C-alpha positions as MATLAB code, in Angstrom:
seq = 'MARHKSLKRAAFLKGMSETHVAKLSTLGFPVHFDEDELVLTAGEYSKNFYVLLSGSACVEVRAPVYTVCVQVINPGDAFGWSSLLYRQDTLFQVRAREACSGFCWDGAQLALACQEDREFGLAFFYRVLELVAGRVRATESRLAEFCGAMLIKEPQ';
ca = [
      14.653   44.097   12.933;
      13.946   44.721   16.640;
      14.183   40.948   17.046;
      17.470   40.959   15.416;
      18.769   43.798   17.667;
      17.512   42.031   20.816;
      19.283   38.788   19.908;
      22.383   40.440   18.875;
      22.963   41.675   22.435;
      22.509   38.168   23.885;
      25.783   36.890   25.691;
      24.901   33.443   24.142;
      25.308   34.677   20.638;
      28.258   37.083   21.246;
      30.619   37.122   18.356;
      28.066   35.202   16.022;
      27.985   36.750   12.529;
      25.196   39.372   11.721;
      23.974   36.973    8.918;
      23.736   33.937   11.561;
      21.985   36.189   14.170;
      19.636   37.413   11.393;
      18.893   33.765   10.388;
      18.178   32.915   14.030;
      15.818   35.829   14.254;
      13.684   34.490   11.347;
      13.436   31.064   12.741;
      12.127   31.786   16.203;
       9.430   33.924   17.961;
       9.314   36.028   21.165;
       7.920   34.455   24.419;
       7.024   35.683   27.829;
       6.876   33.979   31.244;
       5.090   34.816   34.379;
       6.795   34.835   37.774;
       7.173   31.120   39.137;
       6.099   29.719   35.704;
       7.508   26.261   34.813;
       9.145   26.728   31.409;
      10.727   23.263   31.127;
       9.765   20.158   32.968;
      12.447   17.559   33.595;
      11.541   14.192   32.047;
       9.181   15.527   29.495;
       9.999   15.479   25.787;
      12.303   18.406   25.066;
      10.938   20.595   22.158;
      12.159   24.221   22.485;
      15.327   26.141   22.775;
      15.341   29.536   24.413;
      17.447   32.729   24.925;
      16.266   34.809   27.843;
      16.351   38.640   27.055;
      14.805   40.122   30.270;
      14.115   38.714   33.874;
      15.743   35.643   35.329;
      15.189   31.898   35.644;
      16.516   29.030   37.570;
      17.702   25.672   36.320;
      16.397   23.216   38.774;
      16.939   19.600   39.639;
      13.716   18.086   40.896;
      13.086   14.972   42.937;
       9.895   13.892   44.666;
      10.856   15.378   48.055;
      13.059   18.508   46.890;
      13.836   20.889   44.246;
      17.257   22.574   44.086;
      18.319   25.541   41.908;
      21.528   24.498   40.162;
      22.092   27.717   38.108;
      20.484   31.036   37.658;
      19.851   32.163   33.920;
      20.110   35.918   33.243;
      19.410   37.951   30.266;
      21.475   36.682   27.373;
      21.740   33.297   28.706;
      20.270   30.257   26.802;
      18.553   26.959   27.811;
      16.636   23.999   26.429;
      19.773   22.485   24.755;
      18.207   18.960   24.969;
      15.571   20.048   22.314;
      18.407   20.123   19.620;
      18.934   16.288   20.155;
      16.799   13.653   18.553;
      14.046   12.358   20.986;
      15.751   13.560   24.075;
      13.856   14.282   27.301;
      14.603   17.512   29.265;
      17.073   16.849   31.970;
      16.644   19.879   34.112;
      13.437   21.888   34.790;
      13.560   25.618   34.311;
      11.395   28.079   36.388;
      10.928   31.726   35.923;
      12.076   33.647   38.916;
      10.241   36.855   37.904;
       8.389   37.848   34.820;
      10.691   37.130   31.855;
      10.839   37.738   28.067;
      12.807   35.625   25.681;
      13.121   34.183   22.280;
      12.087   30.569   21.447;
      13.020   28.219   18.641;
      11.582   24.833   17.803;
      14.605   22.605   18.463;
      13.996   20.181   15.543;
      13.566   23.037   13.067;
      16.742   24.749   14.479;
      18.685   21.515   14.331;
      17.656   21.078   10.725;
      18.756   24.631    9.939;
      22.124   23.748   11.293;
      22.547   20.733    9.186;
      21.499   22.528    5.952;
      23.982   25.488    6.670;
      27.143   23.831    8.163;
      28.790   27.254    8.823;
      25.872   28.470   10.725;
      25.476   24.972   12.497;
      29.043   25.050   13.618;
      28.862   28.594   14.925;
      25.590   27.722   16.876;
      26.653   24.374   18.132;
      30.011   25.590   19.427;
      27.843   28.171   21.643;
      25.433   25.160   22.724;
      28.567   23.114   23.817;
      29.752   25.998   25.986;
      26.277   26.134   27.485;
      26.187   22.377   28.315;
      29.739   22.587   29.857;
      28.523   25.650   31.993;
      25.577   23.578   33.154;
      27.826   20.602   34.129;
      30.151   22.884   35.969;
      27.141   24.414   37.802;
      25.727   21.041   38.766;
      29.121   19.866   40.004;
      29.612   23.056   42.118;
      26.182   22.677   43.583;
      26.632   18.960   44.308;
      30.074   19.877   46.016;
      28.064   22.394   48.296;
      25.642   19.613   49.357;
      28.499   17.225   50.060;
      30.316   19.951   52.196;
      33.311   19.929   49.873;
      35.159   22.774   48.289;
      36.166   22.440   44.564;
      39.863   23.162   44.491;
      41.283   24.107   41.057;
      44.227   22.456   39.881;
      47.251   24.779   39.337;
      47.844   25.554   35.720;
];
């Protein structure tokens, strides 16, 4: 029950039904990361999906000569979306900025649960799509900083 309560407070799951959050809590398990621990490595087979419950982490783009933080992940945020896709490698690396706790799911098992329960799957993947869109926006913004450009919002 404590797992369920911790997950229910996560921003990533905001608005998800009690039943669906309870289902998620039974499919996953708690995890802990030490400061500066590499949680996901870019280019490696993506296996796990996470929701951070305490601490913070950084989504990074890594190249042979540099590493750039693209986005900070705070409690309630999720990462590891590529684990939900069949045979997908991790696109970004994620590093703990401090000691963190979170919740972890096997991506293949979670994707299967979404296929088996379409209502659950729709609710979950809608949130994942928002996560991916946020990662794209953060990457675009960081790239603009490096190019010396300001992103200008189009008038509504």
